[in-house]
C-alpha positions in Angstrom: 15.0 -33.9 53.1 13.3 -35.5 56.0 9.6 -35.1 56.4 8.8 -33.1 59.6 6.0 -35.5 60.5 8.6 -38.2 60.9 10.0 -36.6 64.0 7.6 -34.1 65.3 4.1 -35.2 66.1 1.3 -33.8 68.2 1.7 -36.7 70.5 5.3 -35.4 71.2 3.8 -32.6 73.2 2.2 -35.0 75.7 5.4 -37.1 75.9 8.1 -34.3 76.3 6.6 -31.0 77.2 5.4 -29.7 80.7 1.5 -30.0 80.4 0.9 -26.3 81.2 -0.9 -26.0 77.9 -3.4 -28.1 75.9 -2.6 -27.2 72.4 -4.8 -28.0 69.3 -4.7 -31.4 67.6 -2.8 -30.0 64.5 0.6 -28.3 64.1 1.0 -25.2 62.1 4.1 -25.3 60.1 3.9 -22.3 57.7 2.2 -19.0 57.5 1.8 -16.3 54.9 -0.2 -13.1 55.6 -3.4 -14.2 57.2 -3.1 -17.9 56.1 -1.6 -20.8 58.0 -0.9 -24.3 56.9 -0.5 -27.3 59.1 1.6 -30.5 58.6 -1.1 -32.2 56.5 -1.2 -29.1 54.2 -4.6 -27.9 55.5 -5.0 -24.1 55.1 -6.7 -22.0 57.7 -7.5 -18.3 57.9 -5.8 -16.8 60.9 -8.1 -14.6 63.1 -6.1 -15.5 66.2 -2.9 -13.8 65.2 -0.8 -15.5 67.8 -3.1 -14.0 70.5 -2.7 -10.4 69.2 1.0 -10.9 68.3 1.2 -11.2 64.6 0.1 -7.6 64.0 1.3 -7.9 60.3 0.4 -11.5 59.7 2.9 -14.1 59.1 6.2 -13.6 57.2 5.5 -10.1 56.4 8.3 -9.1 54.0 9.2 -5.8 55.8 9.8 -7.8 59.0 11.4 -10.6 57.4 13.8 -8.2 55.6 14.6 -6.4 58.9 15.3 -9.7 60.8 17.5 -11.1 58.0 19.5 -7.8 57.6 20.1 -7.6 61.6 21.0 -11.3 61.8 23.9 -10.7 59.6 25.2 -8.0 61.9 24.6 -8.6 65.6 22.4 -10.9 67.6 23.4 -10.2 71.3 25.7 -8.2 73.4 23.9 -8.1 76.8 23.1 -4.9 78.6 26.9 -4.3 79.3 26.6 -2.5 76.1 23.8 -0.9 74.3 23.0 -1.4 70.5 21.9 0.7 67.5 18.4 -1.1 66.9 17.6 -0.6 70.7 18.5 3.1 70.5 16.5 3.7 67.3 13.5 2.0 68.6 13.4 3.7 71.9 13.8 7.1 70.1 10.8 6.2 67.7 8.6 5.1 70.6 9.3 8.3 72.6 8.7 10.4 69.6 5.3 8.5 69.0 4.0 8.6 72.6 3.8 10.5 76.0 7.0 8.8 77.2 10.5 10.1 77.7 12.3 6.8 78.6 11.8 3.0 77.6 13.0 -0.1 79.2 12.9 -3.1 76.9 12.0 -6.6 78.1 11.2 -9.9 76.5 7.5 -10.2 77.2 4.3 -8.5 78.5 4.8 -10.2 81.8 8.4 -8.8 82.1 7.3 -5.4 81.1 4.6 -5.4 83.8 7.0 -6.7 86.4 9.2 -3.8 85.5 6.2 -1.3 85.7 5.1 -2.6 89.1 8.6 -2.6 90.6 9.2 0.9 89.3 6.1 2.2 90.8 7.0 0.8 94.2 10.6 2.2 93.9 9.2 5.5 93.0 6.8 5.7 95.9 9.5 4.5 98.4 12.0 7.0 97.2 9.4 9.9 97.2 7.1 9.1 100.1 8.7 6.2 102.2 8.2 2.5 102.6 4.5 2.6 103.7 3.3 3.7 100.2 3.6 0.4 98.5 -0.1 -0.7 97.9 -1.2 -1.6 94.4 -4.8 -1.5 93.2 -5.8 -3.8 90.2 -9.1 -4.8 88.7 -11.2 -7.9 89.2 -10.6 -10.3 86.2 -7.6 -8.5 85.0 -4.6 -10.2 83.5 -1.0 -9.0 83.7 1.3 -11.9 83.2 2.5 -15.1 84.9 5.4 -14.0 87.0 4.5 -14.5 90.7 4.3 -10.7 91.1 2.1 -10.1 88.1 -0.2 -13.1 88.5 -0.9 -11.8 92.0 -1.6 -8.4 90.6 -3.9 -9.9 88.0 -7.4 -10.3 89.4 -8.1 -14.0 88.5 -7.6 -16.4 91.4 -7.7 -19.5 89.0 -4.2 -18.3 88.0 -2.8 -17.1 91.1 -4.0 -19.7 93.8 -1.7 -22.5 94.7 1.6 -20.9 94.5 2.1 -20.0 98.3 1.5 -16.7 100.0 0.1 -13.9 97.9 2.1 -10.7 97.2 1.4 -8.4 100.0 -0.3 -4.9 99.4 -2.4 -5.8 96.4 -6.1 -5.0 96.3 -8.7 -5.8 93.5 -11.8 -3.9 92.7 -14.4 -4.2 90.0 -13.5 -3.0 86.6 -15.4 0.2 85.3 -16.6 1.0 88.8 -15.3 4.2 89.8 -16.8 4.3 93.2 -15.2 1.1 94.2 -11.8 2.3 93.2 -12.6 5.6 95.2 -13.3 3.5 98.2 -10.1 1.4 97.8 -7.5 4.2 97.1 -5.7 5.9 99.8 -2.4 7.7 100.7 -0.8 4.2 100.9 -1.6 3.5 97.3 1.5 3.7 95.0 -0.2 2.8 91.8 -3.4 1.8 90.0 -2.7 -0.7 87.1 -5.4 -1.2 84.5 -6.1 -2.6 81.0 -7.9 0.1 79.0 -9.7 -2.9 77.3 -9.6 -6.1 79.5 -8.6 -8.8 77.1 -8.3 -12.2 78.6 -11.4 -11.7 80.7 -13.8 -11.2 77.8 -12.7 -8.2 75.6 -14.3 -5.4 77.9 -13.5 -1.8 77.2 -13.3 0.7 79.9 -15.5 3.8 79.5 -13.8 7.2 78.8 -15.4 8.7 81.9 -14.2 5.9 84.1 -10.6 6.2 82.8 -10.7 10.0 83.3 -11.9 9.4 86.9 -9.1 6.9 87.5 -6.6 9.6 86.5 -8.1 12.1 88.7 -8.0 9.7 91.7 -4.5 8.9 91.0 -3.5 12.4 91.0 -5.4 13.3 94.0 -3.7 10.5 96.0 -0.2 10.7 94.7 -0.4 7.3 92.9 1.0 6.5 89.6 -1.4 5.4 86.8 -0.1 2.2 84.9 -1.9 1.2 81.7 -1.2 -2.3 80.7 -1.5 -2.2 76.8 0.1 -5.5 76.2 -2.8 -6.6 74.2 -4.6 -3.4 73.3 -1.5 -1.5 72.0 0.7 -1.2 69.0 -2.1 -0.4 66.5 -4.8 -3.0 67.6 -7.5 -0.4 68.4 -6.8 1.8 65.5 -4.5 4.1 67.5 -0.9 3.3 68.2 -1.9 3.0 71.9 -5.5 2.9 73.2 -4.8 5.7 75.7 -4.4 8.1 72.7 -8.1 7.4 71.9 -9.3 7.8 75.5 -7.5 11.2 75.9 -6.0 9.8 79.3 -2.4 9.8 79.6 -0.8 7.1 82.1 2.5 7.6 84.0 3.6 4.1 82.9 2.7 2.2 79.9 3.4 -1.5 79.1 3.7 -3.0 75.6 4.4 -6.4 74.1 2.6 -8.8 71.8 2.2 -6.8 68.6 5.2 -4.8 69.5 7.4 -7.4 67.8 4.9 -8.5 65.1 5.8 -12.2 66.2 9.3 -11.7 67.6 9.6 -11.7 71.4 9.9 -8.2 72.8 8.3 -6.2 75.6 8.7 -2.5 76.7 7.9 -0.3 79.5 7.3 3.5 78.7 7.4 6.2 81.3 8.4 9.7 82.0 12.0 10.9 82.7 11.1 11.9 86.4 9.8 8.4 87.1 12.4 6.6 85.2 15.2 8.2 87.2 14.2 6.0 90.2 15.5 2.9 88.2 19.2 3.7 88.9 21.8 1.2 87.7 21.5 -2.2 89.3 17.8 -1.7 90.5 16.4 -3.8 87.7 17.7 -5.5 84.7 17.4 -8.3 82.1 19.9 -10.3 80.0 17.9 -10.4 76.8 15.7 -7.3 77.0 16.7 -4.8 74.1 18.3 -7.4 72.0 19.3 -6.2 68.5 17.1 -8.8 66.6 13.8 -7.9 68.5 14.5 -4.2 68.4 15.2 -4.1 64.6 12.1 -6.2 63.9 9.8 -3.9 66.2 11.2 -0.7 64.5 10.3 -2.1 61.1 6.8 -3.0 62.5 6.3 0.5 63.9 7.2 2.0 60.6 4.5 -0.1 58.9 1.8 0.2 61.6 1.9 3.8 62.8 0.7 5.2 59.6 -2.7 6.5 58.6 -3.3 3.9 56.1 -3.0 1.0 58.5 -4.5 2.6 61.5 -7.6 4.1 59.7 -7.9 0.5 58.1 -8.2 -1.1 61.5 -11.5 1.0 62.3 -12.9 -0.1 58.9 -12.1 -3.8 59.4 -13.7 -3.6 62.9 -17.0 -2.6 61.4 -16.7 -5.4 58.7 -16.2 -7.9 61.5 -18.7 -6.6 63.9 -21.6 -6.3 61.3 -21.1 -9.8 60.1 -20.6 -11.4 63.5 -23.9 -9.7 64.6 -25.6 -11.3 61.7 -24.2 -14.8 62.6 -25.3 -14.3 66.1 -28.8 -13.4 65.1 -29.2 -16.0 62.4 -28.1 -18.8 64.7 -28.7 -17.5 68.2 -25.2 -18.0 69.2 -23.9 -14.6 70.2 -25.9 -11.9 72.0 -23.3 -9.2 71.9 -20.2 -8.2 69.8 -17.9 -5.8 71.6 -14.3 -4.5 71.6 -12.4 -1.8 69.8 -10.5 -2.0 66.5 -9.3 -5.6 65.8 -9.7 -6.8 69.5 -13.1 -8.1 69.3 -15.2 -10.3 71.5 -18.3 -12.2 70.4 -20.3 -13.0 73.7 -22.0 -16.3 73.5 -25.8 -16.3 74.2 -27.3 -18.1 77.3 -27.7 -21.5 75.7 -24.1 -21.4 74.6 -22.6 -20.1 77.8 -19.3 -22.1 78.7 -18.8 -23.4 75.2 -16.3 -21.2 73.7 -13.8 -24.0 73.3 -16.3 -26.0 71.2 -16.7 -23.0 68.8 -12.7 -22.9 68.5 -12.7 -26.5 67.7 -15.3 -26.4 65.1 -13.9 -23.2 63.5 -10.6 -24.9 63.1 -12.3 -27.9 61.4 -13.9 -25.5 58.9 -10.7 -23.7 58.1 -10.5 -20.6 60.5 -8.5 -20.1 63.6 -10.2 -18.1 66.4 -9.6 -17.7 70.2 -11.6 -17.6 73.3 -11.5 -15.1 76.2 -12.9 -17.1 79.0 -15.5 -19.8 78.5 -18.1 -17.4 77.2 -16.5 -15.2 74.7 -15.0 -16.0 71.1 -12.1 -13.6 70.6 -10.7 -12.3 67.3 -7.3 -10.6 67.1 -6.2 -10.9 63.4 -3.6 -9.2 61.5 -4.0 -5.4 61.2 -3.5 -5.6 57.6 -5.7 -8.6 56.8 -7.7 -8.1 53.6 -11.4 -7.5 53.3 -11.5 -10.7 51.0 -9.8 -12.9 53.9 -12.2 -11.3 56.5 -15.1 -12.3 54.4 -13.7 -15.8 53.6 -13.0 -16.5 57.2 -16.2 -15.4 58.5 -17.9 -17.5 55.8 -16.0 -20.4 57.3 -16.8 -19.4 60.9 -20.6 -19.4 59.8 -20.3 -22.8 58.4 -18.8 -24.1 61.7 -21.5 -22.4 63.7 -24.2 -23.9 61.4 -22.7 -27.3 62.0 -22.7 -26.7 65.8 -26.2 -25.7 66.0 -27.4 -28.6 63.8 -25.5 -30.8 66.2 -26.9 -29.3 69.3 -30.6 -29.6 67.9 -30.0 -33.3 67.1 -29.0 -34.0 70.6 
């Protein structure tokens, strides 16, 4: 058997792939639960979770079984037909949420693209072509398509791609007065992440989201919740809106939805969905049998009292220890987030150095993320064990101790 290192090296990325990423120096080749091994056999505890994707860790037996079983039956038929796993998953999601209808896609960006298009189509049909404006939040992130990247409130991602999408306004997050000043009879939708992920793991307040709901109702605008990162169990509820007690008109889901298999979904009401008539929107691979079978299996594990209540307890375990590390080494001045979507905010002397923390953590046997340059982000498996949490945080503390020693020596 040929050794993988003979034909797949980290240098191959620089030689053969488009340089839109800057991946780590090591290549993971195997995962089991909350642990990952690289080509050299080095083991690391995974607190990154594929950026909030691997909700049940790596190679979870329930997901593996679902994938293997479906792979022997049917892979793809396109949307000329429907298929059993898609029908079963749609029915399960409707029963578990506010929604009446589901549209399946392949990613969070595609789910958001569908949501934004549907909002504009709904407003066009109901109120005419002048009601097309979309309000989004400063520092939000909704995907990388031309539409979604312009709706996202981060110019570093949207600049340099030609004219911006018309009719998109950005207002500060958690600022109801700013939204009230921006919304009008021309507003067709407000899109918001209940917990901003990429910009630093910043939760919305309950009063704010309730106020957003009221403003949308008053102005005849749809409320879209982007729960690509916060959804599917990550907050200790199946979706974060359920904890806030604020129901959107449209919700988008991806990442954890497939437990590692690519799938996205847009959920909405029957009245709104009716405006996506045949031919108005589509996707070749969306709702494919493999992805839907795996997602349905993941839903069966995640949407249980045992797993969801466990997320809240694991949050406390992470938060308490991260706060201790922050105080001991002066590296974090705040730990925020909900459930297992956690951000450790770097203190003033460490601002802009999140990437250094990631690199040091990897060298000490733990995988973490960043959310911007000033926040270290944690999105591990929802079923990670307490022992793995403690061991991973021990390794993180060793990395932080080494970083602070090196900084003091400079």
